[in-house]
Structure formats: structure tokens, C-alpha cells
N, C-alpha and C positions, 0 to 999 in steps of 0.2 A: 560478429557472428553470432546470433543468438543461440543455434542448435549446438556450438562448439562450447558456448559458455556454459550452457545448461547439462552438457555433457562433464565436464569439468566439475560442476559443484555436484554430479550426483556421483561421479569418481571419489570425490573429498568424502561425500556422505557413506559409500561403501567402505573406506579406510579409517572411518571413524569421526571425522572433522565434523562437531555439531554445529559449528558455525554456518554451514552449507545448508540447513534446515531453512533460513529465510529466504536466500536466493531461489531454491528450489521451490519452496511454497508459492513466493512470489511468480515465477516462471509458468508452474502448473495453474495459479488463477488467471494470469492474463494470456496462458497459451502462446508465452514467448520460447520458442525453441524446442517445444515438448506440446504433446496434446493438451488441450485444455480439461483441467478435471478439478472443480471446483470441492468435491469431496476430500480428495487427496491433498487439495492446495491447503484446505482448514487444517488436515491433521499436522501437515508441517510447519503451518504458519503458528498455530497453536504451541508447537513444542518450541520454535525459535522466541515468540512472545513472550513465553514462561521464561526464558532464559534471558530475557532484555534486550532483544532487538529490537531497535526502535523503528526499522523500516518496515517488519513482517507485522508490528502492532497496526500501523496503517490499515495494510491490505486485509489482517484479521478484523479488523474494524468493519471494513466493508463486508465481510463474510458476514456479521452479525448484523449489519444493518440492513442489506439487500435478501439475507436468507440463503446466501450462496454457501452450501456444504455444510451448513447446519440449520439451525431454526433461527428465525428472526428473530433479534433480542437488543432491542433499542438500548438498554441500558449498559449490556457488555459492549456495544459498538462506542459507545460514549466514553466506558471507562477505559477501554485501550486507547483510544485517541485521545484521551486527556494523560493517560500514561506516556503515548511516543511524546506528545506535546511536552511533557515534564522532563523528558529526557534529552529534549533541544531536536526535534525530528522538526524542521522548518513546516514542511508539508501540514504536517498534525496541526502544528501552531496556526496556520494560514486556514486551514479548514475548521477548526476550533472558533478561532475568533479572526474572520475575516477583515481586511481594511474598511473602515466606512466609506460606503461608495463603491466598493469595487464591485459589487456586481448588480449594478442598474441595469435595468432592461435598455437596449439599444446600442450602446458602446460604455466601453471603460478604458479609460486613460491609462498608460502602463510608463513608466519611465526606467526605459533600459538605456540609459546614456543619450536618446535622443528621444524626442517626443513621440512614441507609437500611438496609435488608436486601433483596439480591435473591436469591431463590429460583433455584439451577439446578436443572432438573429431571435426576432419575436416570435 
């Protein structure tokens, strides 16, 4: 339950657990279990990212990329995405260097143990 999870992360922050900055920032960015607020999300994500949270870094990169909660800044977006990738965040690695042909128009093949095809609308 997203609401309960966010409540627990907020309690963690209130008790001084700095590892909760990232999850709260991500929840605020997406509006998961809490009202969406890009400005607040940016503040929490920036703290978490500066403290090494590789998951917060990806979402902070999106804040900069799309100008959500802060001024749009492509170089900052790229820098945080690269740092998250360097720390091993798989999403960041795939966003930074997508597999060749993965985003072809029309459809893309995904090997998930069976051969599935996802059709991307034109």
C-alpha cells in the first residue's frame, strides 16, 4: 500500500533516518501515497542524491530534464543520470545506453524467458 509505505518513510525522516529522503522524494515526484509536489520532491531528491542514493539520482535527473521543481538543466540531468549508472542503477544504465534497436518504432522484442513482443503505438 503506497499510502502506508509513504507514511512509514515520513516517520523515518521525522526520527532522523536520512535514508528516507530518497523514497519520500520519489513518492512526492510521482504522487505515490502522497500528493504530487515537484518542488518538495526536488528538495528531498537532491539531498538523497548528494548522499549517494542511486535511485533518487534517476528521478532527480528527470526533475532537471523536464524542469519539474527546478529550472530545466540538461547538463545536470545528464550528470545525475551518469552518476546513478556509475553506481550500478540498472534503469540509469539502460536510459543512458539503451540496447541497440530497443526503441524502434512499431514494436520491440523483449526476451523475458518467452519471446514477447510489445507494440509501441506510432
